[in-house]
N, C-alpha and C positions, 0 to 999 in steps of 0.2 A: 383577426382574432389571434391571440397568443396562447401558448401552452400554459401560461401562468394564470392563476385564478384572480390575481389583482396586480396593480402596479407595484405595490410594496413587495409582494412575493417575487415578482420578476427581478426587482432590484436585488433582493436578498439572494436569489438563486444565481444571478450573474456574478455576485461578489464571491461566491464559493469557488475556491481554487481547486483545479484538477491536479495540479503538481506544484512543487516548490511550497508546500505548506510549512508552517513553523516547525512541526515535528520533523519533517523531512530534512529541512535545513539543519536542525540541531543534530540529527543522526548523522547526516553527511559530514558536518564539522567534526563530530566525535570520531568518526571512522578515519577522516583524514588526519586528525591529530595523532592517531595510533599508527599512522604510516600506511594505512590501507588506501589503495587507489581503485577506482571503480568507474563505470560508465553510467551516464544517465539517459533515460528514455530510450534504451536499446530495444529494437523490435523483438517481439516474442517469436521464436522459430515456428514457422507454419502459419503465421498470421500476418496480414499486411497492415492492420490497424492498431493492434494492441502493443503496448510498450511496457517495459520493466521499469519500475521507479529507480531502483539502484542495482546495477548489474556488475557481477564479478565474472567476466567471460572465461578467464583462465581456469577458475575453479568451478565454473558453471553453476553459480549460485545467483538466483533472482530474488530480490527483496521487494515486497509490496507493503506499503503502509496504507491500510484501508480505513476509511471513515466509518464511524459507528453507524450513522444514519444510512449512508449510501450502500453499505454492504451488510446491513442487518446484524450488527453485534448482538450476541445473545444477552449481554449484560446491559448495554445502554440504549439499545434501539427502541424508539417509541414510534408507534404508528402516527402518521400525519392525521390531523383532524379535518383539514380541508382537502378535498380531492383524494380521499383515503384510498379508494380502489386503484386509481392511477399510480400513487406512490407505493402501494403494496406490490403491485405488478412490477413496477420499476426495480424495487429492491430484489424481488424474486429473480428477475432476469439478470441483475448484476451479479447475484450469488451463483446463478447457473454459468454465467460467463466466466466468473472466477474459477469455478471447478474445471471448465473446459480449458481455460488458459493454463492451469496447473497440469492438466493432462498433456497439453501440447508441449510443455516444458519437460515433463517427465519423459515423453517419447523421444525428445531430443537429448536426453541425458543430463538435464539440468535439475537442480534441487530448488524448489519454490518455497520461499519463507514469507509468511504473511503475518503482519503485525497489525493490531488495532491502534487507532489514534489515541486511545486512553493509556496505553502502555508507556512507561517512562523511557527516556532516551537511554539510560544506563542499561536497563533490561534488554532493550532491543539490540544495542551495540554488543553486549556480552554474548547474546544468542548468535549473532552474525559472526563474531570472532570464533566461537566454537564451530559453527557450521563450516567456516573456512579452514578449520583445522590448523589454527595458528595460536597454540597455547601460549607462546611467548608474548603475545599481545594482551593476554588477559591480565586485568589489573588485580593486584593483591587485594584481598578483602580488607575493608577498613580504610580505604583510600578515598 
């Protein structure tokens, strides 16, 4: 017996990427084009299994790009119709884990920056640049 309610659901869920999503790739390319260097999948301090999507170790900034369904986006999250209680519990646990991860990072002196998958690449990159305290990298408006 599988965790999936059907073969179609199983195929769909297996095709969902946990990392290197299209948005992550676009954000990383834009950051690199601005001359910013980062580390990928760096371990969260105090945790053996959790990783940071995009890490700036020198500045201690951790960037996460969260999926609207998986992390319960207040704008786009819709409850699953099949196996609803399982998925509601899963999203609740994911959100609790996110808060715990942010706490571990804060205790270690890091800033945790979370973005939703529906945010634009430009908005995400601008916020990261500001967090890093690199105003010389901010693009002039209108570009």
